[in-house]
N, C-alpha and C positions, 0 to 999 in steps of 0.2 A: 416430235409431232407425228411422225409417220407411225411410230409404235402405238401411239394413242389414237390412231385413225382420224387425226385432224387433217383436213385438206387445205384449209385457209389459215394464214397466220399473219399476225402483225409483227413486223420486223423492227426491233429497236436498233438504230444505227449508231454504234459506238465501238470503242475498243473492247475486245481484241479482234472482233470479226469484220467490222466495217466502219472505218472512220474516213470520211471523204478526203482528208488531207494526208493520208498515209497509204500508199500503194492502192489507191482507189480503183483504178481500172482492173488491176490483177485481182483484187479482192472481190469486186463486183462480178467479174467473169467466173471466178471460182464459186461464189455463192449462187449465181444464176444456174450454173451446171448442177450443183448439189440440190437445189430446189427443184429443178426440172426433172431430174432422174427419179425423184421421189414422188412426183405427181402432185407437188404442192403449189400453192399460189400465194403471193404476198398481196393481201387485200388492203393493208395500210402500212405505210412506211413512216416510222417515227424517229426523227433525228434527236439525239440527246440535246436537251435545251434547258434543263434545270440545274445541272451540275457543271457542264462545260461552260466556259466564259463567252457565251454568245447571248445577246440580249436585244430583242427588237425594240425595247423601250429605253435603251441607253440614251442618255442626254449628250454624250460625246459623239459628235458627227462622224468621226473616223471609225469609232468602234461600232456605231450603229450600222454604218455601211458594210463593215466586215461581217456583221451579224446577218444582214440581208443577203450578202454574197454567200454566206455559209448555208442558209436555207435554200438559196437558188441552186447551189451545187448539189445539195441533197435532193432537191426536186428532180434534177436530171438523173441522179443515181436511182431514184425511185422508178423513173421511167425505164431505165435500163433493166431493172429487175421485174418489169411488167406490172408495177403497181400504179393505179390511177388515183390513189388517195394518199395525202401526206398530212400528218398531224402537226399543228402549230399551236402556240400559246401566245399570250400577250406580252410575255416577259415580265420584268419587275421594274418599277420606277425607282430612280435614284432617290435616296432618302433626303437629299438636299434640294430636291425639286418638288413642286406641287403635284398632286395627283393629276390635275388637269393638264399640266405640261407633259407629264409622262404618258398620259393617254394619247395626246397628240402625236408623240413620237411613235408609239406602238401602232396607232391607226395608220399613220403614213407608211410605216414599214410593211404592215400587212397588206395595205393597198398595193404597194409595189409588187409584192409577191403574187397577188391575185391577177395582175396583168400578165405575168409570165405563166401562171397556172392556166388561165383561160386560153392562152395561145397554145399550150401544150396538152390541153385536155385533162388536166389534173384537178381534183377536188381538194381543197384545203379544209380539213376538219379542225375547227377552232375549239380547243378544249379549255374550259374553266379550270383554274388551279385552286388549291386550297389556300386559306389565309396564311398558312405557313410558308407558302411558295411564292406568292405574289400579292401585290396591293392593287392590282388592276382588275382583270376579269376573274372573279371568284364565285360567281353565281349566274343564274339564268338571265337576270336583268342586265348585267354587264355584257353577257354574250349577245343578247338581243340588241343592245345599244350599239355594239361594234358592228354587227352584221347590217343593221339598218343604216348606220353611218357610211359604211363602205359601199354597200349596194352592188356587190359583185356576184354574178352567178356561180363563180367557182368557190365562194366562201360559204360554208355551211356549219351549223352548230353540231355539237356532240355532247355526250354526257359521260362524266366520270362519277361513278356511284359514291366514291368516298368524298370527293369535293361537294357533290350534291347533298349528301347527308349532313356534312359539317356546316353547310349553308342553311340547313333546316328546310330543304326542298324535297320534292318527289318528282318522278317522271311526268306526272300530270301537269306540274308547273311548266315544264319545258314544252310539252306538246300543246298546251293552251296558248303559249306565247310565241312559238316559233313555227313557221310554216313547214319546215323540213329539218330533220335530223339525219345525220349520215353515219354516225359511229357511236358505239357505247362501250365503255370500260366497265365490265362487271367484276366487282371484287367485294369482299366483306370489309368492314371496318370496326374499330373499337368505339367510335362515337366521340373521341376527343383528340385524336392525333391523325396524322396522314398515313397511318399504317395501311398497307394494302394486303389484306389477309385472304387466305383460302376460305371458300364458302363454308358458312356455319362455324367459323372460328371467331366471329365478331357479333355485333348486335344489329346489323342491317337486315331489313326485310327484303332481301334480294329476290326471293320468290315472288313477292308482290311487284317488284320492279319488272321482272320478266312477264308477268301477267299483264302489266300495263302496256308493255311493248306490243304484246299480242293484241290487246284491246284496241290500240290505236293503229293497228295495221302497219307497224314499223317495218320498213323495207331495207334499212341500213345494216351495217355489220355489227357484230358483238364479239368482243374478245375478253379473255380472262387476263387481267393485268396483275396477277399475283406476284408479289415481290417483297423482298426483305431478308434480313440476315437469318431468320428462322428457316428459310427455304434454301439457303445456299448449298447445303450438303446433298439435298435430294429434291430439287425443284419438280422433277417429274411426278413424284408422289403427290405433291400438293395439287398439281394440275389434274392428275388422274382422279383424286378425291372430289375435286370440284366438278369435273365432267360427269362423274357418276351421279352426283346429286342433281345436276341439271337434267340428265336423262331420266331420272326417277320421276320428274314432274310430267313427262310425256306431253310437252306442249309443241 
């Protein structure tokens, strides 16, 4: 990030660099020092929640509590790193339960997290997932429903451009339905899978997305969530390529 002259970053919290249940204090102190000496700032802290076995919508009371505790511990890790925003998702409902029941579990879990977030001055950025990742919040309608149901100042909506496109939506849909958005994942996609591609490697109108953000006076953050096996060998090249294309727009 320093070499690419990026000052703000979204930190994914997981192995090997930061998992809250393995040497958390030592790893946080090390990361905090490395971030500080490079003049960087963590503007969004994103604990792993799609692969690791933590699920805010779990029907099992014990595992749901463990999942809430996991996010709570990550919230305090975010604070230690100077971040005032943490990304959360609805989780995924158990296949043996109705969507309504799973929704209730998810909303209760998120509500509990908002109480802590408000006390600590942290914003929870609620991200819709793709239909490949969840059966709960996968579009702006579900996002709006959850935010209105919980009614917590600390809970705000965000956009992931891949999830948005797969749901057949545009930024206009979000801005017309939600009073405030706090975060934006900008990536390209192939239109049929949850692939998170470098810009111009897919079919998305990402330039139009950025124009929409500008049109609506968006004040939140925007990060490049480029990921996938195609970028494992040289992730910096993918980010560099995408950054160059954004700068060419001169917005």
